[in-house]
MDTraj code that builds the backbone (N, CA, C; nanometers):
import mdtraj as md
import numpy as np

residues = "MET ARG LEU GLU LYS LYS LYS ARG GLU GLN LEU SER LYS ARG LYS GLY LEU SER VAL ARG THR PHE ILE PHE VAL ILE TRP LEU ALA LEU SER PHE ALA VAL ALA TYR PHE LEU VAL GLU TYR MET PHE ASP THR GLY TYR LEU SER GLU GLY THR TYR TYR THR VAL LEU ASP LEU PRO ARG ASN TRP PRO ILE GLU ALA LEU LYS VAL ALA THR MET PHE ILE ILE VAL VAL LEU MET GLN ILE ILE LEU SER LEU GLY PHE MET LEU ALA SER PRO GLU GLY ARG ARG ARG THR GLY GLU PRO THR LEU LYS SER ARG ASN LYS ASP PRO PHE ASP ASP GLY ARG TYR".split()
xyz = np.array([
    [-9.6226, -1.4188, 0.8983],
    [-9.5512, -1.4583, 1.0163],
    [-9.4942, -1.5995, 1.0005],
    [-9.5768, -1.6896, 0.9480],
    [-9.5300, -1.8266, 0.9309],
    [-9.4220, -1.8355, 0.8231],
    [-9.4351, -1.7560, 0.7183],
    [-9.3330, -1.7574, 0.6135],
    [-9.1996, -1.7052, 0.6666],
    [-9.2048, -1.6036, 0.7519],
    [-9.0813, -1.5528, 0.8117],
    [-9.0170, -1.6573, 0.9016],
    [-9.0996, -1.7313, 0.9744],
    [-9.0473, -1.8395, 1.0580],
    [-8.9800, -1.9457, 0.9724],
    [-9.0447, -1.9796, 0.8625],
    [-8.9896, -2.0802, 0.7711],
    [-8.8564, -2.0309, 0.7125],
    [-8.8501, -1.9044, 0.6745],
    [-8.7278, -1.8487, 0.6175],
    [-8.6153, -1.8474, 0.7209],
    [-8.6446, -1.8103, 0.8448],
    [-8.5428, -1.8110, 0.9505],
    [-8.4925, -1.9528, 0.9767],
    [-8.5832, -2.0486, 0.9720],
    [-8.5450, -2.1880, 0.9931],
    [-8.4523, -2.2367, 0.8819],
    [-8.4831, -2.2025, 0.7577],
    [-8.3970, -2.2421, 0.6463],
    [-8.2602, -2.1748, 0.6549],
    [-8.2572, -2.0471, 0.6951],
    [-8.1292, -1.9778, 0.7100],
    [-8.0450, -2.0395, 0.8205],
    [-8.1091, -2.0811, 0.9285],
    [-8.0325, -2.1428, 1.0373],
    [-7.9766, -2.2783, 0.9952],
    [-8.0453, -2.3499, 0.9063],
    [-7.9927, -2.4773, 0.8569],
    [-7.8725, -2.4561, 0.7660],
    [-7.8703, -2.3462, 0.6911],
    [-7.7614, -2.3208, 0.5957],
    [-7.6459, -2.2461, 0.6588],
    [-7.6525, -2.2159, 0.7859],
    [-7.5542, -2.1303, 0.8492],
    [-7.4116, -2.1847, 0.8397],
    [-7.3910, -2.3131, 0.8573],
    [-7.2565, -2.3689, 0.8576],
    [-7.2113, -2.4254, 0.7249],
    [-7.2838, -2.3997, 0.6180],
    [-7.2485, -2.4602, 0.4892],
    [-7.1175, -2.4073, 0.4329],
    [-7.0872, -2.2805, 0.4514],
    [-6.9638, -2.2259, 0.3948],
    [-6.8419, -2.2859, 0.4648],
    [-6.8511, -2.3064, 0.5950],
    [-6.7397, -2.3682, 0.6671],
    [-6.7225, -2.5126, 0.6224],
    [-6.8340, -2.5850, 0.6070],
    [-6.8256, -2.7235, 0.5616],
    [-6.7689, -2.7318, 0.4205],
    [-6.8079, -2.6395, 0.3341],
    [-6.7553, -2.6384, 0.1977],
    [-6.6054, -2.6118, 0.1981],
    [-6.5616, -2.5191, 0.2798],
    [-6.4195, -2.4869, 0.2913],
    [-6.3410, -2.6084, 0.3405],
    [-6.3919, -2.6766, 0.4421],
    [-6.3258, -2.7959, 0.4946],
    [-6.3236, -2.9060, 0.3895],
    [-6.4322, -2.9201, 0.3132],
    [-6.4383, -3.0224, 0.2092],
    [-6.3364, -2.9942, 0.0991],
    [-6.3203, -2.8690, 0.0605],
    [-6.2222, -2.8333, -0.0428],
    [-6.0810, -2.8638, 0.0066],
    [-6.0537, -2.8321, 0.1334],
    [-5.9217, -2.8628, 0.1904],
    [-5.8995, -3.0136, 0.1933],
    [-6.0031, -3.0902, 0.2316],
    [-5.9909, -3.2363, 0.2353],
    [-5.9628, -3.2926, 0.0955],
    [-6.0313, -3.2411, -0.0059],
    [-6.0057, -3.2894, -0.1415],
    [-5.8650, -3.2528, -0.1885],
    [-5.8174, -3.1339, -0.1520],
    [-5.6814, -3.0949, -0.1890],
    [-5.5791, -3.1866, -0.1222],
    [-5.6015, -3.2191, 0.0051],
    [-5.5119, -3.3123, 0.0733],
    [-5.5183, -3.4516, 0.0108],
    [-5.6383, -3.4930, -0.0287],
    [-5.6537, -3.6238, -0.0926],
    [-5.5790, -3.6279, -0.2247],
    [-5.5877, -3.5213, -0.3034],
    [-5.5140, -3.5182, -0.4298],
    [-5.3636, -3.5142, -0.4064],
    [-5.3193, -3.4454, -0.3006],
    [-5.1760, -3.4431, -0.2701],
    [-5.1271, -3.5823, -0.2317],
    [-5.2036, -3.6520, -0.1481],
    [-5.1660, -3.7884, -0.1101],
    [-5.1662, -3.8796, -0.2329],
    [-5.2676, -3.8652, -0.3182],
    [-5.2749, -3.9476, -0.4392],
    [-5.1574, -3.9179, -0.5319],
    [-5.1174, -3.7913, -0.5437],
    [-5.0033, -3.7560, -0.6290],
    [-4.8768, -3.8245, -0.5794],
    [-4.8503, -3.8126, -0.4489],
    [-4.7298, -3.8743, -0.3952],
    [-4.7366, -4.0266, -0.4025],
    [-4.8545, -4.0832, -0.3882],
    [-4.8694, -4.2283, -0.3994],
    [-4.8419, -4.2762, -0.5420],
    [-4.8947, -4.2049, -0.6409],
    [-4.8705, -4.2428, -0.7806],
    [-4.7229, -4.2262, -0.8159],
    [-4.6627, -4.1169, -0.7720],
    [-4.5200, -4.0968, -0.7996],
    [-4.4362, -4.2044, -0.7311],
    [-4.4725, -4.2425, -0.6099],
    [-4.4006, -4.3483, -0.5398],
    [-4.4132, -4.4815, -0.6133],
    [-4.5338, -4.5105, -0.6627],
    [-4.5530, -4.6361, -0.7350],
    [-4.4736, -4.6370, -0.8655],
    [-4.4573, -4.5224, -0.9311],
    [-4.3750, -4.5164, -1.0530],
    [-4.2266, -4.5289, -1.0187],
    [-4.1847, -4.4657, -0.9075],
    [-4.0433, -4.4722, -0.8702],
    [-4.0013, -4.6126, -0.8289],
    [-4.0899, -4.6847, -0.7616],
    [-4.0552, -4.8204, -0.7171],
    [-4.0732, -4.9241, -0.8261],
    [-4.1395, -4.8885, -0.9348],
    [-4.1576, -4.9813, -1.0449],
    [-4.2860, -5.0619, -1.0364],
    [-4.3686, -5.0322, -0.9376],
    [-4.4960, -5.1027, -0.9283],
    [-4.5855, -5.0676, -1.0464],
    [-4.5823, -4.9415, -1.0868],
    [-4.6509, -4.8959, -1.2079],
    [-4.5459, -4.8486, -1.3073],
    [-4.5750, -4.8666, -1.4340],
    [-4.4850, -4.8168, -1.5381],
    [-4.5692, -4.7810, -1.6605],
    [-4.5038, -4.7242, -1.7588],
    [-4.5756, -4.6918, -1.8820],
    [-4.6279, -4.8193, -1.9480],
    [-4.5524, -4.9265, -1.9355],
    [-4.5955, -5.0533, -1.9931],
    [-4.7231, -5.1058, -1.9300],
    [-4.7426, -5.0742, -1.8026],
    [-4.8653, -5.1174, -1.7354],
    [-4.9869, -5.0568, -1.8032],
    [-4.9760, -4.9301, -1.8376],
    [-5.0898, -4.8623, -1.9006],
    [-5.1087, -4.9057, -2.0455],
    [-4.9978, -4.9114, -2.1185],
    [-5.0087, -4.9310, -2.2621],
    [-5.0246, -5.0777, -2.3034],
    [-4.9643, -5.1688, -2.2306],
    [-4.9746, -5.3097, -2.2707],
    [-5.0774, -5.3863, -2.1884],
    [-5.0724, -5.3709, -2.0573],
    [-5.1647, -5.4481, -1.9722],
    [-5.3074, -5.3961, -1.9866],
    [-5.3227, -5.2646, -1.9808],
    [-5.4567, -5.2063, -1.9937],
    [-5.4966, -5.1831, -2.1388],
    [-5.4029, -5.2003, -2.2315],
    [-5.4278, -5.1891, -2.3752],
    [-5.4826, -5.0517, -2.4134],
    [-5.4187, -4.9483, -2.3603],
    [-5.4568, -4.8105, -2.3934],
    [-5.3739, -4.7622, -2.5114],
    [-5.4254, -4.6680, -2.5897],
    [-5.3486, -4.6179, -2.7043],
    [-5.2222, -4.5448, -2.6595],
    [-5.1159, -4.5601, -2.7390],
    [-4.9877, -4.4991, -2.7024],
    [-4.9835, -4.3483, -2.7271],
    [-5.0844, -4.2930, -2.7937],
    [-5.0826, -4.1482, -2.8149],
    [-5.1378, -4.0712, -2.6941],
    [-5.1850, -4.1410, -2.5930],
    [-5.2265, -4.0740, -2.4706],
    [-5.1021, -4.0446, -2.3877],
    [-5.0858, -3.9216, -2.3428],
    [-4.9648, -3.8888, -2.2651],
    [-4.9683, -3.9563, -2.1273],
    [-4.8506, -3.9888, -2.0782],
    [-4.8400, -4.0582, -1.9498],
    [-4.8870, -3.9689, -1.8350],
    [-4.8720, -3.8357, -1.8506],
    [-4.9166, -3.7438, -1.7457],
    [-5.0685, -3.7502, -1.7297],
    [-5.1401, -3.7620, -1.8416],
    [-5.2862, -3.7730, -1.8342],
    [-5.3274, -3.9039, -1.7666],
    [-5.2538, -4.0093, -1.7914],
    [-5.2838, -4.1372, -1.7280],
    [-5.2532, -4.1331, -1.5785],
    [-5.1485, -4.0590, -1.5413],
    [-5.1184, -4.0415, -1.3991],
    [-5.2298, -3.9637, -1.3297],
    [-5.2799, -3.8588, -1.3952],
    [-5.3895, -3.7799, -1.3376],
    [-5.5151, -3.8653, -1.3235],
    [-5.5423, -3.9496, -1.4218],
    [-5.6578, -4.0391, -1.4134],
    [-5.6411, -4.1376, -1.2979],
    [-5.5194, -4.1875, -1.2789],
    [-5.4933, -4.2776, -1.1668],
    [-5.5107, -4.2049, -1.0340],
    [-5.4645, -4.0795, -1.0274],
    [-5.4832, -4.0001, -0.9058],
    [-5.6310, -3.9802, -0.8777],
    [-5.7086, -3.9521, -0.9803],
    [-5.8524, -3.9323, -0.9634],
    [-5.9189, -4.0597, -0.9100],
    [-5.8787, -4.1743, -0.9623],
    [-5.9345, -4.3018, -0.9146],
    [-5.8981, -4.3245, -0.7684],
    [-5.7751, -4.2920, -0.7304],
    [-5.7337, -4.3085, -0.5908],
    [-5.8146, -4.2163, -0.5003],
    [-5.8378, -4.0907, -0.5431],
    [-5.9165, -3.9975, -0.4624],
    [-6.0599, -4.0475, -0.4464],
    [-6.1190, -4.0990, -0.5524],
    [-6.2555, -4.1523, -0.5428],
    [-6.2599, -4.2695, -0.4457],
    [-6.1616, -4.3580, -0.4529],
    [-6.1569, -4.4705, -0.3590],
    [-6.1391, -4.4222, -0.2151],
    [-6.0582, -4.3178, -0.1956],
    [-6.0410, -4.2626, -0.0612],
    [-6.1727, -4.2075, -0.0073],
    [-6.2507, -4.1410, -0.0937],
    [-6.3787, -4.0858, -0.0491],
    [-6.4779, -4.1967, -0.0161],
    [-6.4765, -4.3053, -0.0936],
    [-6.5657, -4.4181, -0.0654],
    [-6.5294, -4.4811, 0.0688],
    [-6.3998, -4.4996, 0.0929],
    [-6.3566, -4.5579, 0.2194],
    [-6.3929, -4.4653, 0.3356],
    [-6.3787, -4.3340, 0.3159],
    [-6.4170, -4.2384, 0.4201],
    [-6.5663, -4.2461, 0.4484],
    [-6.6468, -4.2578, 0.3449],
    [-6.7922, -4.2677, 0.3636],
    [-6.8293, -4.3968, 0.4364],
    [-6.7663, -4.5071, 0.3992],
    [-6.7936, -4.6330, 0.4680],
    [-6.7505, -4.6253, 0.6143],
    [-6.6376, -4.5620, 0.6402],
    [-6.5927, -4.5438, 0.7784],
    [-6.6894, -4.4581, 0.8571],
    [-6.7440, -4.3540, 0.7951],
    [-6.8430, -4.2708, 0.8618],
    [-6.9681, -4.3514, 0.8948],
    [-7.0114, -4.4337, 0.8005],
    [-7.1327, -4.5127, 0.8240],
    [-7.1117, -4.6150, 0.9349],
    [-6.9924, -4.6704, 0.9445],
    [-6.9675, -4.7731, 1.0446],
    [-6.9318, -4.7163, 1.1816],
    [-6.8586, -4.6070, 1.1859],
    [-6.8050, -4.5579, 1.3127],
    [-6.8877, -4.4485, 1.3774],
    [-6.9573, -4.3690, 1.3007],
    [-7.0285, -4.2551, 1.3559],
    [-7.1685, -4.2957, 1.4024],
    [-7.2131, -4.2439, 1.5170],
    [-7.3509, -4.2729, 1.5589],
    [-7.4529, -4.2175, 1.4605],
    [-7.4197, -4.1064, 1.3969],
    [-7.5100, -4.0490, 1.2978],
    [-7.5188, -4.1390, 1.1747],
    [-7.4083, -4.2012, 1.1403],
    [-7.4071, -4.2901, 1.0252],
    [-7.4727, -4.4243, 1.0530],
    [-7.4711, -4.4667, 1.1798],
    [-7.5312, -4.5953, 1.2148],
    [-7.6800, -4.5855, 1.2419],
    [-7.7328, -4.4635, 1.2518],
    [-7.8746, -4.4468, 1.2811],
    [-7.9568, -4.5000, 1.1651],
    [-8.0495, -4.5853, 1.1967],
    [-8.1341, -4.6415, 1.0922],
    [-8.2411, -4.5409, 1.0552],
    [-8.2651, -4.5307, 0.9280],
    [-8.3678, -4.4374, 0.8829],
    [-8.5032, -4.5061, 0.8873],
    [-8.6057, -4.4284, 0.9109],
    [-8.7412, -4.4805, 0.9072],
    [-8.7909, -4.5352, 1.0391],
    [-8.7132, -4.5238, 1.1466],
    [-8.7616, -4.5705, 1.2753],
    [-8.8562, -4.4657, 1.3339],
    [-8.9739, -4.5058, 1.3749],
    [-9.0664, -4.4079, 1.4310],
    [-9.0239, -4.3661, 1.5716],
    [-9.0211, -4.2363, 1.5937],
    [-8.9899, -4.1825, 1.7256],
    [-9.0904, -4.0738, 1.7582],
    [-9.0983, -4.0393, 1.8841],
    [-9.1898, -3.9340, 1.9261],
    [-9.1329, -3.7954, 1.9011],
    [-9.0013, -3.7855, 1.8914],
    [-8.9377, -3.6554, 1.8725],
    [-8.8764, -3.6477, 1.7334],
    [-8.8957, -3.5345, 1.6705],
    [-8.8377, -3.5130, 1.5388],
    [-8.7010, -3.4485, 1.5549],
    [-8.6094, -3.4819, 1.4647],
    [-8.4778, -3.4191, 1.4674],
    [-8.4838, -3.2779, 1.4130],
    [-8.5830, -3.2500, 1.3295],
    [-8.5971, -3.1177, 1.2689],
    [-8.7147, -3.0456, 1.3330],
    [-8.6886, -2.9218, 1.3722],
    [-8.7933, -2.8430, 1.4346],
    [-8.8956, -2.8026, 1.3293],
    [-9.0232, -2.8088, 1.3670],
    [-9.1296, -2.7704, 1.2760],
    [-9.1369, -2.6184, 1.2701],
    [-9.1155, -2.5574, 1.1531],
    [-9.1172, -2.4110, 1.1461],
    [-9.2559, -2.3525, 1.1629],
    [-9.3603, -2.4318, 1.1419],
    [-9.4961, -2.3794, 1.1539],
    [-9.5559, -2.4064, 1.2922],
    [-9.4735, -2.4593, 1.3833],
    [-9.5227, -2.4887, 1.5175],
    [-9.5410, -2.3572, 1.5942],
    [-9.6633, -2.3333, 1.6374],
    [-9.6923, -2.2121, 1.7144],
    [-9.6630, -2.2312, 1.8619],
    [-9.6521, -2.3537, 1.9053],
    [-9.6287, -2.3811, 2.0460],
    [-9.7558, -2.3729, 2.1290],
    [-9.8722, -2.3653, 2.0654],
    [-9.9973, -2.3532, 2.1386],
    [-10.0503, -2.4882, 2.1861],
    [-10.0117, -2.5951, 2.1212],
    [-10.0698, -2.7258, 2.1571],
    [-9.9732, -2.8084, 2.2350],
])
top = md.Topology()
chain = top.add_chain()
for i, resn in enumerate(residues, 1):
    res = top.add_residue(resn, chain, resSeq=i)
    for name in ("N", "CA", "C"):
        top.add_atom(name, md.element.get_by_symbol(name[0]), res)
traj = md.Trajectory(xyz[None], top)
């Protein structure tokens, strides 16, 4: 009986994971699209150029420029995710909650609680 309760509790915790995963994949796709347009804009305006990669960063010239653009896009996406995480920690009540504070109520229901006491 207790094992079934524990299993039901774990299933209820995992219930929304597929929706969250789907939303996360869409968010990453949007982030890569924004990063692509940002990198292309920086190349079109002259802020970035092939010389920036090969002379300033001292990278080998046998690396294709497309691979360097993809690496730049990846760096921009990682920075976007870091900024999003920092924004979540600062703006969200869930992110501002300090861990380790003792409270009388638990956020997670005890699966072995019989309700007798």
